[in-house]
Each structure stands twice: as structure tokens, then as C-alpha cells.
C-alpha positions in Angstrom: 131.7 -29.8 99.1 130.3 -32.7 101.1 130.5 -30.7 104.3 128.4 -27.9 102.7 125.8 -30.4 101.7 125.7 -32.1 105.1 125.3 -28.8 107.1 121.7 -28.3 108.3 120.7 -31.6 106.6 117.6 -32.0 108.8 116.4 -28.5 107.9 117.1 -29.1 104.2 115.2 -32.4 104.3 112.2 -30.7 106.0 112.3 -27.9 103.3 112.4 -30.5 100.5 109.5 -32.4 102.0 107.5 -29.2 102.4 108.2 -28.3 98.8 107.1 -31.7 97.6 103.8 -31.5 99.6 103.2 -28.0 98.3 103.8 -29.1 94.7 101.3 -32.0 95.0 98.8 -29.6 96.6 99.1 -27.1 93.8 98.9 -29.8 91.1 95.8 -31.2 92.8 94.1 -27.8 92.9 95.0 -26.8 89.3 91.7 -26.0 87.5 90.4 -28.5 85.2 87.4 -28.3 82.7 84.8 -30.9 82.0 81.8 -30.9 79.7 78.3 -32.3 80.4 75.0 -32.5 78.6 72.3 -31.0 80.8 68.5 -30.8 80.2 66.9 -27.4 79.4 63.4 -27.1 80.9 60.7 -24.4 80.3 58.4 -23.4 83.0 55.8 -20.7 83.7 54.2 -20.6 80.3 51.5 -17.9 80.7 47.9 -19.1 80.5 46.5 -18.9 77.0 49.9 -19.0 75.3 52.0 -21.9 73.8 55.6 -22.4 72.8 55.4 -22.2 69.0 58.9 -23.0 67.8 61.5 -25.7 68.2 63.5 -25.1 71.4 66.5 -27.1 72.6 65.8 -29.7 75.2 69.5 -29.9 76.3 72.7 -27.9 76.3 76.4 -28.7 76.5 77.9 -27.0 79.6 81.6 -26.7 80.2 82.5 -26.3 83.9 86.0 -25.6 85.3 87.4 -25.8 88.8 89.5 -27.9 91.2 89.6 -31.6 90.4 88.2 -32.6 93.8 85.1 -30.4 93.3 84.5 -31.5 89.8 84.6 -35.2 90.8 81.8 -34.6 93.3 79.6 -32.6 90.9 76.1 -34.1 90.8 75.4 -33.9 87.1 72.1 -35.7 87.4 70.7 -32.8 89.5 71.8 -30.1 87.1 69.3 -28.4 84.7 69.0 -25.1 82.9 65.6 -23.6 83.7 64.0 -21.0 81.3 61.3 -19.1 83.2 58.6 -17.8 80.9 56.4 -16.3 83.6 55.2 -12.9 82.6 56.5 -13.2 79.0 54.1 -11.9 76.3 53.3 -13.3 72.9 56.2 -13.0 70.4 59.9 -14.0 70.3 61.9 -13.6 73.5 65.7 -14.3 73.7 67.0 -15.8 76.9 70.7 -15.3 77.6 73.0 -15.9 80.7 71.5 -19.4 80.9 74.3 -20.4 83.4 72.6 -18.3 86.1 69.9 -21.0 86.6 72.5 -23.7 87.2 73.1 -24.9 90.7 76.8 -25.7 91.0 79.0 -25.7 94.1 81.0 -22.6 95.0 84.5 -22.7 93.5 83.2 -24.0 90.1 82.7 -21.8 87.1 80.7 -22.2 84.0 83.0 -21.4 81.1 80.9 -22.2 78.1 77.3 -23.1 77.2 76.1 -24.3 73.8 73.7 -23.0 72.7 74.6 -19.7 74.4 71.0 -18.4 74.3 67.5 -19.7 73.6 64.9 -17.9 71.5 61.3 -18.8 72.6 58.3 -17.9 70.4 55.0 -17.7 72.3 51.7 -17.6 70.4 48.1 -17.4 71.5 46.2 -20.7 71.6 43.3 -20.8 69.2 40.7 -23.4 68.2 39.7 -24.5 64.7 37.2 -27.0 63.3 38.4 -29.2 60.4 36.8 -32.0 58.5 37.7 -35.7 59.1 38.9 -37.6 56.1 38.5 -41.4 56.3 41.4 -43.5 55.1 40.4 -46.7 53.4 42.7 -49.4 52.0 42.2 -52.6 50.1 39.3 -53.7 47.9 35.9 -55.2 48.9 35.2 -58.8 47.7 34.6 -59.3 44.0 31.1 -58.1 43.1 30.9 -55.6 46.0 31.7 -51.9 46.3 31.7 -49.1 48.7 28.5 -47.2 48.2 28.7 -44.6 51.0 30.9 -43.6 54.0 29.7 -41.6 56.9 31.9 -40.3 59.8 30.5 -39.3 63.2 31.3 -36.5 64.0 32.3 -35.2 60.5 34.3 -32.4 62.0 36.6 -32.1 65.0 38.4 -29.3 66.8 42.1 -28.7 66.7 43.8 -26.4 69.3 47.2 -24.8 69.4 49.4 -22.1 67.9 47.8 -19.7 65.5 50.4 -19.9 62.8 50.2 -23.7 62.6 46.4 -23.8 62.7 46.4 -21.9 59.4 48.1 -24.8 57.7 45.7 -27.5 59.1 42.9 -28.2 56.7 41.8 -31.7 57.8 42.4 -34.6 60.2 42.7 -38.2 58.9 41.6 -41.4 60.5 43.8 -44.5 61.0 43.5 -46.9 58.0 40.5 -49.1 57.6 41.1 -52.3 55.6 38.4 -53.2 53.2 40.1 -56.3 51.8 37.4 -59.0 51.1 34.6 -57.1 52.8 31.1 -58.2 51.7 28.7 -56.3 54.1 28.3 -52.9 55.6 29.9 -52.2 59.0 30.6 -49.5 61.6 34.0 -49.1 63.3 35.4 -46.8 65.9 38.8 -45.6 64.7 41.5 -43.2 66.1 42.3 -39.9 64.6 45.8 -39.1 63.4 47.2 -35.6 63.9 51.0 -35.3 64.2 51.8 -31.6 64.3 54.3 -30.1 66.8 52.3 -27.1 68.0 48.7 -28.1 67.6 46.7 -31.1 68.9 43.3 -32.7 69.0 41.3 -30.7 71.6 39.0 -33.4 72.9 37.8 -35.8 70.2 40.3 -38.6 69.8 38.2 -41.2 67.9 35.3 -41.1 65.4 32.8 -43.7 64.2 33.1 -44.6 60.6 30.1 -46.2 58.9 30.8 -47.9 55.7 28.0 -49.0 53.4 28.8 -51.9 51.1 26.5 -53.1 48.3 26.6 -55.7 45.6 27.7 -54.3 42.3 28.8 -56.8 39.6 30.3 -53.8 37.6 32.5 -52.9 40.7 34.2 -49.6 41.4 37.5 -48.9 43.1 37.6 -48.2 46.8 38.8 -44.7 46.0 35.6 -43.6 44.3 33.3 -43.8 47.3 31.4 -40.7 48.5 32.0 -39.5 52.1 29.4 -37.6 53.9 30.3 -34.3 55.5 33.5 -33.6 53.5 
């Protein structure tokens, strides 16, 4: 038995060493899978159109391949790019998002979530709406707001047609009247927080508040505003 084991011992040791090296090589090259969150960017929006729906800003991407390649994957350089060039108004579904990913040869994208992106494009329109002044607090005792004037009284909103239909006014930042005894004019910012429309050019307005003595007093909410 011992003699059988000792025959060609050198050759057997070489074979064993080769098998061990091969095993480590196979184990090292076995495919692994990792997941990363990568940004989704949208480019080439046609002139005169605007994205008019909530679209994902990132996606979870699962990538498989040899451990060595995965360890050198430059995740910071990865991005899914949705090219909207030439797309017309309406809803367009973009699939096969992995085709825009730049990954080394030998790696494979096995899963993307979301698997597709629906992009709704609408034509950009303009709409003029009135400005509503927001006042808070009460003037000093014996004084009241007699008149409020805003310049300009109307401003232009620009953006998606569907959202413009729901915009009826723009409001100013709050103006505090607490303890005020005399008329004043103040430049204030406009507030418009909608996802698919925005103020076109006018960002501020001048608000002129006329204060007068009035022992009877009226609440700050009863003032007349010019231009409404």
C-alpha cells in the first residue's frame, strides 16, 4: 500500500498543486452580484416641451461578474441616460435602460429597478395670474389697513399646460403688520412652488400698504386690494 502511494510521488504532488491552484482560480472567477444606486439623467428635451410628470432620479442596478472586475467598478462614473431628443409631446416609455450604462466587458447587468421609465412631455405655455398679498398681524391700536396696492398686479407663469390650468394666483411672502402706524411700501418675493410651472421673469413685486387712523378699527383681513 505504501509502495503504491510512494510511486511517482513527485508527479502526484505536482498534480495536487495544479488542482489546488485551479480550484482557487475557479473560485476567484466565480460570478458574483452586487447592487448599486445610480443616477438617472434626462437629456435632449426638445425645444418648447417640458417634462410634466414625476420621473425617477435614480435606479437600483444589479451587476454580476468576476469578483476582480466588480471590485474595480467605478460606480461614481455610472449613470443611466434617457435621451429625449426627437420625442414628441405625450407619454413615451423608455425600456432597456441598461444599454446606456458604461460598464467593463465581462460584467452583466442582471436587474434594474425601475425596469422602465415613462416620460410625459407637454408643450410650454404662459399664463397671467393675479398676485395676492399675504398680510399677518394687526396694526397698532387705533389704526387700520385702508388700502393695499401691488405693482405689478399680475405676473406670468410658464410651464406645462396641464398644471397651468390649476394655477389661479400667485402669493407674496408674508408681510407683518404688527404695531404698524403709518403707510409703507415694501418689495417682497413671490411664492410659487409647483413642480412643472414657474415664474417666468417677475420674482418680486412692490406692495404699497396704506394705513390710516381709525378708532373703530377693522381686522387686517378686511382690507381692499387693488387689481384682484
